[in-house]
N, CA, C and O atoms as a GROMACS GRO file, in nm:
protein
  480
    1UNK      N    1  11.845   9.352  10.146
    1UNK     CA    2  11.772   9.397  10.024
    1UNK      C    3  11.628   9.386  10.044
    1UNK      O    4  11.593   9.285  10.104
    2UNK      N    5  11.500   9.500   9.993
    2UNK     CA    6  11.404   9.503  10.019
    2UNK      C    7  11.369   9.458   9.868
    2UNK      O    8  11.436   9.481   9.767
    3UNK      N    9  11.259   9.397   9.877
    3UNK     CA   10  11.222   9.347   9.801
    3UNK      C   11  11.184   9.443   9.610
    3UNK      O   12  11.207   9.439   9.489
    4UNK      N   13  11.104   9.522   9.732
    4UNK     CA   14  11.114   9.677   9.615
    4UNK      C   15  11.226   9.719   9.544
    4UNK      O   16  11.226   9.764   9.429
    5UNK      N   17  11.341   9.700   9.630
    5UNK     CA   18  11.476   9.700   9.546
    5UNK      C   19  11.565   9.644   9.430
    5UNK      O   20  11.653   9.687   9.356
    6UNK      N   21  11.487   9.506   9.456
    6UNK     CA   22  11.506   9.432   9.401
    6UNK      C   23  11.423   9.411   9.245
    6UNK      O   24  11.475   9.355   9.148
    7UNK      N   25  11.272   9.476   9.247
    7UNK     CA   26  11.230   9.488   9.146
    7UNK      C   27  11.278   9.654   9.098
    7UNK      O   28  11.213   9.697   9.002
    8UNK      N   29  11.346   9.714   9.136
    8UNK     CA   30  11.360   9.824   9.097
    8UNK      C   31  11.507   9.822   9.012
    8UNK      O   32  11.533   9.892   8.914
    9UNK      N   33  11.580   9.740   9.066
    9UNK     CA   34  11.691   9.685   9.017
    9UNK      C   35  11.693   9.609   8.850
    9UNK      O   36  11.771   9.626   8.757
   10UNK      N   37  11.582   9.528   8.862
   10UNK     CA   38  11.551   9.424   8.778
   10UNK      C   39  11.459   9.440   8.663
   10UNK      O   40  11.455   9.373   8.560
   11UNK      N   41  11.362   9.574   8.708
   11UNK     CA   42  11.225   9.544   8.616
   11UNK      C   43  11.237   9.564   8.475
   11UNK      O   44  11.167   9.507   8.391
   12UNK      N   45  11.358   9.675   8.441
   12UNK     CA   46  11.343   9.632   8.254
   12UNK      C   47  11.419   9.539   8.234
   12UNK      O   48  11.486   9.561   8.134
   13UNK      N   49  11.455   9.393   8.306
   13UNK     CA   50  11.500   9.287   8.220
   13UNK      C   51  11.438   9.129   8.286
   13UNK      O   52  11.470   9.012   8.263
   14UNK      N   53  11.358   9.179   8.357
   14UNK     CA   54  11.237   9.028   8.458
   14UNK      C   55  11.076   9.107   8.470
   14UNK      O   56  11.051   9.217   8.518
   15UNK      N   57  11.007   9.034   8.426
   15UNK     CA   58  10.864   9.107   8.488
   15UNK      C   59  10.886   9.034   8.648
   15UNK      O   60  10.976   8.953   8.673
   16UNK      N   61  10.812   9.069   8.720
   16UNK     CA   62  10.780   9.102   8.850
   16UNK      C   63  10.647   9.087   8.876
   16UNK      O   64  10.563   9.140   8.803
   17UNK      N   65  10.607   9.000   9.001
   17UNK     CA   66  10.508   9.001   9.012
   17UNK      C   67  10.438   8.919   9.164
   17UNK      O   68  10.418   8.797   9.160
   18UNK      N   69  10.409   8.986   9.274
   18UNK     CA   70  10.383   8.930   9.384
   18UNK      C   71  10.255   8.882   9.384
   18UNK      O   72  10.163   8.942   9.329
   19UNK      N   73  10.240   8.766   9.447
   19UNK     CA   74  10.112   8.710   9.427
   19UNK      C   75  10.043   8.707   9.640
   19UNK      O   76  10.077   8.655   9.746
   20UNK      N   77   9.927   8.806   9.584
   20UNK     CA   78   9.891   8.780   9.765
   20UNK      C   79   9.784   8.634   9.766
   20UNK      O   80   9.690   8.617   9.688
   21UNK      N   81   9.821   8.552   9.858
   21UNK     CA   82   9.726   8.455   9.895
   21UNK      C   83   9.679   8.474  10.070
   21UNK      O   84   9.704   8.569  10.145
   22UNK      N   85   9.601   8.341  10.102
   22UNK     CA   86   9.514   8.371  10.203
   22UNK      C   87   9.635   8.447  10.316
   22UNK      O   88   9.753   8.464  10.286
   23UNK      N   89   9.581   8.480  10.433
   23UNK     CA   90   9.668   8.559  10.530
   23UNK      C   91   9.735   8.476  10.644
   23UNK      O   92   9.649   8.412  10.704
   24UNK      N   93   9.830   8.461  10.681
   24UNK     CA   94   9.888   8.395  10.736
   24UNK      C   95   9.850   8.400  10.889
   24UNK      O   96   9.820   8.307  10.963
   25UNK      N   97   9.858   8.513  10.912
   25UNK     CA   98   9.823   8.518  11.046
   25UNK      C   99   9.628   8.623  11.074
   25UNK      O  100   9.593   8.734  11.116
   26UNK      N  101   9.600   8.573  11.052
   26UNK     CA  102   9.450   8.708  11.065
   26UNK      C  103   9.409   8.690  11.223
   26UNK      O  104   9.438   8.609  11.311
   27UNK      N  105   9.326   8.808  11.212
   27UNK     CA  106   9.265   8.799  11.393
   27UNK      C  107   9.160   8.659  11.399
   27UNK      O  108   9.089   8.624  11.305
   28UNK      N  109   9.168   8.597  11.519
   28UNK     CA  110   9.120   8.509  11.558
   28UNK      C  111   9.173   8.362  11.558
   28UNK      O  112   9.112   8.263  11.597
   29UNK      N  113   9.350   8.371  11.485
   29UNK     CA  114   9.370   8.230  11.456
   29UNK      C  115   9.464   8.234  11.586
   29UNK      O  116   9.469   8.321  11.672
   30UNK      N  117   9.569   8.061  11.573
   30UNK     CA  118   9.620   8.071  11.683
   30UNK      C  119   9.725   8.167  11.683
   30UNK      O  120   9.745   8.189  11.803
   31UNK      N  121   9.818   8.249  11.602
   31UNK     CA  122   9.923   8.344  11.576
   31UNK      C  123   9.884   8.485  11.526
   31UNK      O  124   9.934   8.548  11.433
   32UNK      N  125   9.820   8.506  11.576
   32UNK     CA  126   9.771   8.645  11.511
   32UNK      C  127   9.917   8.759  11.486
   32UNK      O  128  10.010   8.765  11.565
   33UNK      N  129   9.910   8.814  11.400
   33UNK     CA  130   9.975   8.904  11.377
   33UNK      C  131   9.989   9.035  11.467
   33UNK      O  132   9.896   9.116  11.474
   34UNK      N  133  10.126   9.056  11.544
   34UNK     CA  134  10.112   9.158  11.625
   34UNK      C  135  10.094   9.346  11.589
   34UNK      O  136  10.061   9.448  11.649
   35UNK      N  137  10.137   9.304  11.456
   35UNK     CA  138  10.177   9.412  11.390
   35UNK      C  139  10.047   9.510  11.315
   35UNK      O  140  10.007   9.626  11.328
   36UNK      N  141  10.019   9.416  11.249
   36UNK     CA  142   9.846   9.452  11.187
   36UNK      C  143   9.765   9.369  11.225
   36UNK      O  144   9.794   9.260  11.275
   37UNK      N  145   9.632   9.420  11.203
   37UNK     CA  146   9.511   9.348  11.248
   37UNK      C  147   9.430   9.305  11.089
   37UNK      O  148   9.363   9.390  11.031
   38UNK      N  149   9.445   9.192  11.044
   38UNK     CA  150   9.355   9.211  10.934
   38UNK      C  151   9.279   9.028  10.950
   38UNK      O  152   9.324   8.914  10.962
   39UNK      N  153   9.164   9.082  10.943
   39UNK     CA  154   9.049   8.908  10.914
   39UNK      C  155   9.084   8.854  10.803
   39UNK      O  156   9.124   8.926  10.712
   40UNK      N  157   9.075   8.725  10.789
   40UNK     CA  158   9.074   8.662  10.668
   40UNK      C  159   8.947   8.691  10.561
   40UNK      O  160   8.826   8.685  10.584
   41UNK      N  161   9.004   8.719  10.454
   41UNK     CA  162   8.877   8.747  10.372
   41UNK      C  163   8.843   8.653  10.328
   41UNK      O  164   8.922   8.566  10.293
   42UNK      N  165   8.690   8.642  10.316
   42UNK     CA  166   8.618   8.556  10.283
   42UNK      C  167   8.554   8.573  10.129
   42UNK      O  168   8.471   8.492  10.088
   43UNK      N  169   8.587   8.655  10.068
   43UNK     CA  170   8.536   8.670   9.939
   43UNK      C  171   8.658   8.710   9.816
   43UNK      O  172   8.748   8.767   9.878
   44UNK      N  173   8.686   8.705   9.704
   44UNK     CA  174   8.760   8.751   9.631
   44UNK      C  175   8.792   8.907   9.635
   44UNK      O  176   8.902   8.961   9.635
   45UNK      N  177   8.681   8.958   9.637
   45UNK     CA  178   8.676   9.125   9.658
   45UNK      C  179   8.747   9.162   9.769
   45UNK      O  180   8.845   9.235   9.753
   46UNK      N  181   8.702   9.109   9.928
   46UNK     CA  182   8.792   9.119  10.049
   46UNK      C  183   8.945   9.112  10.014
   46UNK      O  184   9.027   9.202  10.032
   47UNK      N  185   8.969   8.983   9.961
   47UNK     CA  186   9.100   8.936   9.937
   47UNK      C  187   9.188   9.034   9.865
   47UNK      O  188   9.302   9.073   9.892
   48UNK      N  189   9.106   9.064   9.764
   48UNK     CA  190   9.176   9.249   9.637
   48UNK      C  191   9.180   9.308   9.709
   48UNK      O  192   9.284   9.373   9.709
   49UNK      N  193   9.096   9.336   9.811
   49UNK     CA  194   9.126   9.474   9.918
   49UNK      C  195   9.247   9.477   9.969
   49UNK      O  196   9.339   9.550   9.929
   50UNK      N  197   9.254   9.367  10.095
   50UNK     CA  198   9.364   9.352  10.144
   50UNK      C  199   9.476   9.331  10.090
   50UNK      O  200   9.575   9.348  10.161
   51UNK      N  201   9.491   9.297   9.978
   51UNK     CA  202   9.601   9.316   9.891
   51UNK      C  203   9.663   9.447   9.822
   51UNK      O  204   9.780   9.460   9.783
   52UNK      N  205   9.572   9.528   9.816
   52UNK     CA  206   9.580   9.656   9.798
   52UNK      C  207   9.681   9.740   9.884
   52UNK      O  208   9.787   9.799   9.862
   53UNK      N  209   9.575   9.711  10.020
   53UNK     CA  210   9.643   9.749  10.119
   53UNK      C  211   9.806   9.725  10.168
   53UNK      O  212   9.878   9.816  10.210
   54UNK      N  213   9.846   9.588  10.153
   54UNK     CA  214   9.916   9.582  10.209
   54UNK      C  215  10.035   9.617  10.108
   54UNK      O  216  10.148   9.622  10.156
   55UNK      N  217  10.021   9.636   9.995
   55UNK     CA  218  10.077   9.692   9.878
   55UNK      C  219  10.116   9.862   9.922
   55UNK      O  220  10.223   9.923   9.911
   56UNK      N  221  10.015   9.894   9.961
   56UNK     CA  222  10.053  10.016  10.019
   56UNK      C  223  10.149  10.059  10.115
   56UNK      O  224  10.255  10.122  10.112
   57UNK      N  225  10.065   9.993  10.217
   57UNK     CA  226  10.146   9.985  10.367
   57UNK      C  227  10.314   9.898  10.347
   57UNK      O  228  10.414   9.939  10.406
   58UNK      N  229  10.316   9.800  10.274
   58UNK     CA  230  10.461   9.778  10.205
   58UNK      C  231  10.562   9.842  10.106
   58UNK      O  232  10.669   9.796  10.067
   59UNK      N  233  10.511   9.942  10.081
   59UNK     CA  234  10.549  10.069   9.949
   59UNK      C  235  10.600  10.015   9.846
   59UNK      O  236  10.707  10.043   9.790
   60UNK      N  237  10.512   9.925   9.816
   60UNK     CA  238  10.535   9.832   9.700
   60UNK      C  239  10.449   9.871   9.582
   60UNK      O  240  10.328   9.887   9.564
   61UNK      N  241  10.600   9.884   9.484
   61UNK     CA  242  10.472   9.914   9.332
   61UNK      C  243  10.510   9.819   9.237
   61UNK      O  244  10.498   9.833   9.115
   62UNK      N  245  10.567   9.703   9.307
   62UNK     CA  246  10.564   9.599   9.210
   62UNK      C  247  10.381   9.519   9.191
   62UNK      O  248  10.287   9.521   9.270
   63UNK      N  249  10.391   9.475   9.092
   63UNK     CA  250  10.235   9.430   9.019
   63UNK      C  251  10.165   9.335   9.114
   63UNK      O  252  10.238   9.247   9.161
   64UNK      N  253  10.066   9.335   9.144
   64UNK     CA  254   9.994   9.264   9.221
   64UNK      C  255   9.904   9.142   9.181
   64UNK      O  256   9.810   9.189   9.116
   65UNK      N  257   9.889   8.967   9.194
   65UNK     CA  258   9.780   8.941   9.160
   65UNK      C  259   9.718   8.882   9.281
   65UNK      O  260   9.767   8.880   9.394
   66UNK      N  261   9.618   8.841   9.247
   66UNK     CA  262   9.564   8.794   9.383
   66UNK      C  263   9.499   8.636   9.400
   66UNK      O  264   9.385   8.621   9.357
   67UNK      N  265   9.554   8.545   9.447
   67UNK     CA  266   9.517   8.426   9.469
   67UNK      C  267   9.374   8.379   9.470
   67UNK      O  268   9.300   8.416   9.561
   68UNK      N  269   9.334   8.304   9.381
   68UNK     CA  270   9.193   8.239   9.389
   68UNK      C  271   9.155   8.224   9.568
   68UNK      O  272   9.237   8.270   9.647
   69UNK      N  273   9.063   8.177   9.606
   69UNK     CA  274   8.994   8.192   9.722
   69UNK      C  275   8.999   8.012   9.766
   69UNK      O  276   8.976   7.973   9.881
   70UNK      N  277   9.031   7.925   9.657
   70UNK     CA  278   9.073   7.852   9.646
   70UNK      C  279   9.195   7.822   9.646
   70UNK      O  280   9.238   7.707   9.628
   71UNK      N  281   9.259   7.915   9.665
   71UNK     CA  282   9.447   7.897   9.662
   71UNK      C  283   9.511   7.834   9.564
   71UNK      O  284   9.626   7.795   9.584
   72UNK      N  285   9.456   7.816   9.454
   72UNK     CA  286   9.540   7.780   9.364
   72UNK      C  287   9.706   7.771   9.333
   72UNK      O  288   9.779   7.673   9.319
   73UNK      N  289   9.736   7.924   9.328
   73UNK     CA  290   9.897   7.946   9.316
   73UNK      C  291   9.912   7.912   9.468
   73UNK      O  292  10.006   7.832   9.472
   74UNK      N  293   9.879   7.926   9.562
   74UNK     CA  294   9.994   7.893   9.721
   74UNK      C  295   9.972   7.697   9.740
   74UNK      O  296  10.026   7.632   9.828
   75UNK      N  297   9.881   7.642   9.636
   75UNK     CA  298   9.890   7.524   9.693
   75UNK      C  299  10.054   7.439   9.598
   75UNK      O  300  10.147   7.366   9.631
   76UNK      N  301  10.000   7.512   9.461
   76UNK     CA  302  10.084   7.492   9.353
   76UNK      C  303  10.209   7.512   9.394
   76UNK      O  304  10.285   7.416   9.390
   77UNK      N  305  10.255   7.637   9.439
   77UNK     CA  306  10.404   7.673   9.440
   77UNK      C  307  10.442   7.627   9.600
   77UNK      O  308  10.559   7.637   9.638
   78UNK      N  309  10.326   7.573   9.697
   78UNK     CA  310  10.356   7.550   9.831
   78UNK      C  311  10.454   7.672   9.885
   78UNK      O  312  10.572   7.659   9.920
   79UNK      N  313  10.367   7.807   9.882
   79UNK     CA  314  10.407   7.950   9.897
   79UNK      C  315  10.328   8.016  10.009
   79UNK      O  316  10.314   8.138  10.024
   80UNK      N  317  10.248   7.864  10.132
   80UNK     CA  318  10.220   7.939  10.245
   80UNK      C  319  10.333   7.963  10.331
   80UNK      O  320  10.430   7.891  10.309
   81UNK      N  321  10.345   8.062  10.442
   81UNK     CA  322  10.336   8.183  10.397
   81UNK      C  323  10.338   8.283  10.335
   81UNK      O  324  10.266   8.380  10.311
   82UNK      N  325  10.497   8.220  10.299
   82UNK     CA  326  10.521   8.352  10.177
   82UNK      C  327  10.690   8.309  10.124
   82UNK      O  328  10.789   8.317  10.197
   83UNK      N  329  10.690   8.265   9.982
   83UNK     CA  330  10.782   8.213   9.922
   83UNK      C  331  10.830   8.276   9.811
   83UNK      O  332  10.742   8.318   9.736
   84UNK      N  333  10.997   8.307   9.760
   84UNK     CA  334  10.987   8.392   9.642
   84UNK      C  335  11.033   8.258   9.524
   84UNK      O  336  11.100   8.159   9.553
   85UNK      N  337  10.979   8.287   9.396
   85UNK     CA  338  11.066   8.217   9.281
   85UNK      C  339  11.096   8.297   9.161
   85UNK      O  340  11.081   8.417   9.138
   86UNK      N  341  11.120   8.246   9.124
   86UNK     CA  342  11.220   8.302   8.981
   86UNK      C  343  11.177   8.165   8.853
   86UNK      O  344  11.220   8.050   8.843
   87UNK      N  345  11.083   8.235   8.776
   87UNK     CA  346  11.040   8.145   8.641
   87UNK      C  347  11.141   8.156   8.562
   87UNK      O  348  11.187   8.269   8.549
   88UNK      N  349  11.196   8.059   8.497
   88UNK     CA  350  11.265   8.103   8.412
   88UNK      C  351  11.210   8.094   8.214
   88UNK      O  352  11.122   8.018   8.177
   89UNK      N  353  11.256   8.152   8.155
   89UNK     CA  354  11.204   8.168   8.044
   89UNK      C  355  11.111   8.063   7.958
   89UNK      O  356  11.020   8.088   7.880
   90UNK      N  357  11.164   7.937   8.000
   90UNK     CA  358  11.077   7.817   7.959
   90UNK      C  359  10.962   7.794   8.061
   90UNK      O  360  10.893   7.692   8.053
   91UNK      N  361  10.931   7.929   8.199
   91UNK     CA  362  10.836   7.893   8.165
   91UNK      C  363  10.861   7.811   8.348
   91UNK      O  364  10.781   7.826   8.440
   92UNK      N  365  10.978   7.737   8.353
   92UNK     CA  366  11.006   7.644   8.482
   92UNK      C  367  11.019   7.707   8.590
   92UNK      O  368  11.000   7.828   8.581
   93UNK      N  369  11.048   7.662   8.701
   93UNK     CA  370  11.105   7.715   8.833
   93UNK      C  371  11.255   7.717   8.797
   93UNK      O  372  11.309   7.613   8.760
   94UNK      N  373  11.317   7.822   8.805
   94UNK     CA  374  11.430   7.832   8.770
   94UNK      C  375  11.513   7.865   8.935
   94UNK      O  376  11.623   7.822   8.971
   95UNK      N  377  11.439   7.933   8.994
   95UNK     CA  378  11.455   7.892   9.169
   95UNK      C  379  11.338   7.956   9.282
   95UNK      O  380  11.254   8.046   9.276
   96UNK      N  381  11.378   7.863   9.381
   96UNK     CA  382  11.293   7.853   9.448
   96UNK      C  383  11.350   7.895   9.585
   96UNK      O  384  11.461   7.859   9.622
   97UNK      N  385  11.261   7.981   9.665
   97UNK     CA  386  11.329   8.040   9.832
   97UNK      C  387  11.275   7.902   9.902
   97UNK      O  388  11.190   7.814   9.886
   98UNK      N  389  11.369   7.936   9.980
   98UNK     CA  390  11.297   7.837  10.158
   98UNK      C  391  11.160   7.944  10.186
   98UNK      O  392  11.143   8.061  10.152
   99UNK      N  393  11.093   7.869  10.247
   99UNK     CA  394  10.915   7.922  10.303
   99UNK      C  395  10.990   8.026  10.417
   99UNK      O  396  11.104   8.017  10.464
  100UNK      N  397  10.873   8.138  10.447
  100UNK     CA  398  10.911   8.247  10.495
  100UNK      C  399  10.837   8.232  10.610
  100UNK      O  400  10.732   8.168  10.610
  101UNK      N  401  10.888   8.294  10.725
  101UNK     CA  402  10.945   8.408  10.710
  101UNK      C  403  11.098   8.379  10.723
  101UNK      O  404  11.181   8.451  10.668
  102UNK      N  405  11.135   8.260  10.808
  102UNK     CA  406  11.306   8.238  10.774
  102UNK      C  407  11.352   8.242  10.683
  102UNK      O  408  11.456   8.307  10.671
  103UNK      N  409  11.283   8.156  10.549
  103UNK     CA  410  11.334   8.147  10.440
  103UNK      C  411  11.345   8.233  10.318
  103UNK      O  412  11.377   8.208  10.202
  104UNK      N  413  11.306   8.353  10.386
  104UNK     CA  414  11.238   8.445  10.246
  104UNK      C  415  11.386   8.526  10.262
  104UNK      O  416  11.439   8.578  10.360
  105UNK      N  417  11.426   8.514  10.134
  105UNK     CA  418  11.602   8.598  10.120
  105UNK      C  419  11.541   8.686   9.975
  105UNK      O  420  11.516   8.646   9.862
  106UNK      N  421  11.536   8.753  10.007
  106UNK     CA  422  11.532   8.884   9.902
  106UNK      C  423  11.715   8.860   9.820
  106UNK      O  424  11.749   8.829   9.706
  107UNK      N  425  11.785   8.890   9.931
  107UNK     CA  426  11.914   8.846   9.826
  107UNK      C  427  11.927   8.714   9.772
  107UNK      O  428  11.979   8.712   9.661
  108UNK      N  429  11.908   8.646   9.800
  108UNK     CA  430  11.958   8.492   9.773
  108UNK      C  431  11.884   8.445   9.634
  108UNK      O  432  11.909   8.355   9.555
  109UNK      N  433  11.779   8.548   9.639
  109UNK     CA  434  11.705   8.519   9.512
  109UNK      C  435  11.722   8.645   9.381
  109UNK      O  436  11.708   8.617   9.261
  110UNK      N  437  11.754   8.786   9.434
  110UNK     CA  438  11.846   8.849   9.359
  110UNK      C  439  11.944   8.780   9.294
  110UNK      O  440  11.945   8.764   9.172
  111UNK      N  441  12.046   8.728   9.385
  111UNK     CA  442  12.202   8.619   9.368
  111UNK      C  443  12.105   8.529   9.249
  111UNK      O  444  12.167   8.521   9.143
  112UNK      N  445  12.059   8.506   9.247
  112UNK     CA  446  11.990   8.388   9.114
  112UNK      C  447  11.953   8.420   9.003
  112UNK      O  448  11.971   8.356   8.899
  113UNK      N  449  11.868   8.576   9.026
  113UNK     CA  450  11.794   8.624   8.904
  113UNK      C  451  11.926   8.673   8.845
  113UNK      O  452  11.919   8.683   8.723
  114UNK      N  453  12.029   8.702   8.889
  114UNK     CA  454  12.110   8.814   8.810
  114UNK      C  455  12.180   8.700   8.777
  114UNK      O  456  12.145   8.672   8.662
  115UNK      N  457  12.274   8.606   8.823
  115UNK     CA  458  12.273   8.442   8.728
  115UNK      C  459  12.219   8.427   8.619
  115UNK      O  460  12.280   8.446   8.514
  116UNK      N  461  12.129   8.401   8.622
  116UNK     CA  462  11.982   8.345   8.529
  116UNK      C  463  12.027   8.461   8.402
  116UNK      O  464  12.083   8.439   8.295
  117UNK      N  465  11.982   8.582   8.458
  117UNK     CA  466  12.015   8.690   8.336
  117UNK      C  467  12.137   8.720   8.271
  117UNK      O  468  12.143   8.791   8.171
  118UNK      N  469  12.248   8.659   8.333
  118UNK     CA  470  12.382   8.665   8.262
  118UNK      C  471  12.381   8.521   8.157
  118UNK      O  472  12.421   8.532   8.042
  119UNK      N  473  12.351   8.444   8.188
  119UNK     CA  474  12.297   8.308   8.084
  119UNK      C  475  12.181   8.333   7.977
  119UNK      O  476  12.137   8.244   7.904
  120UNK      N  477  12.150   8.428   7.977
  120UNK     CA  478  12.077   8.499   7.877
  120UNK      C  479  12.174   8.529   7.744
  120UNK      O  480  12.129   8.590   7.647
   0.00000   0.00000   0.00000
């Protein structure tokens, strides 16, 4: 299941956001991405522009937030390079997915969200 499909399935029962954090494989890094060529943004405006481009390229309608240039969200949630979370009604972490890309499982997150919603 794609992240967009999970959003489409649960959007009327849960708030969804994805947070764009620093680029994992920018041009000039030890392991640059092969399929996209993105330089590491140096300003918040550049990071915001890359987030918007990424949303479009991935065909995501999920609202996007952009992490600050000092990466507070990425650090607080150990989110680099990517990770899925569900925050419960009490704002506590109800689900923490594995680190991406190997641990990035939309299916696992979707199952946890369905179970959480049944308990409401």
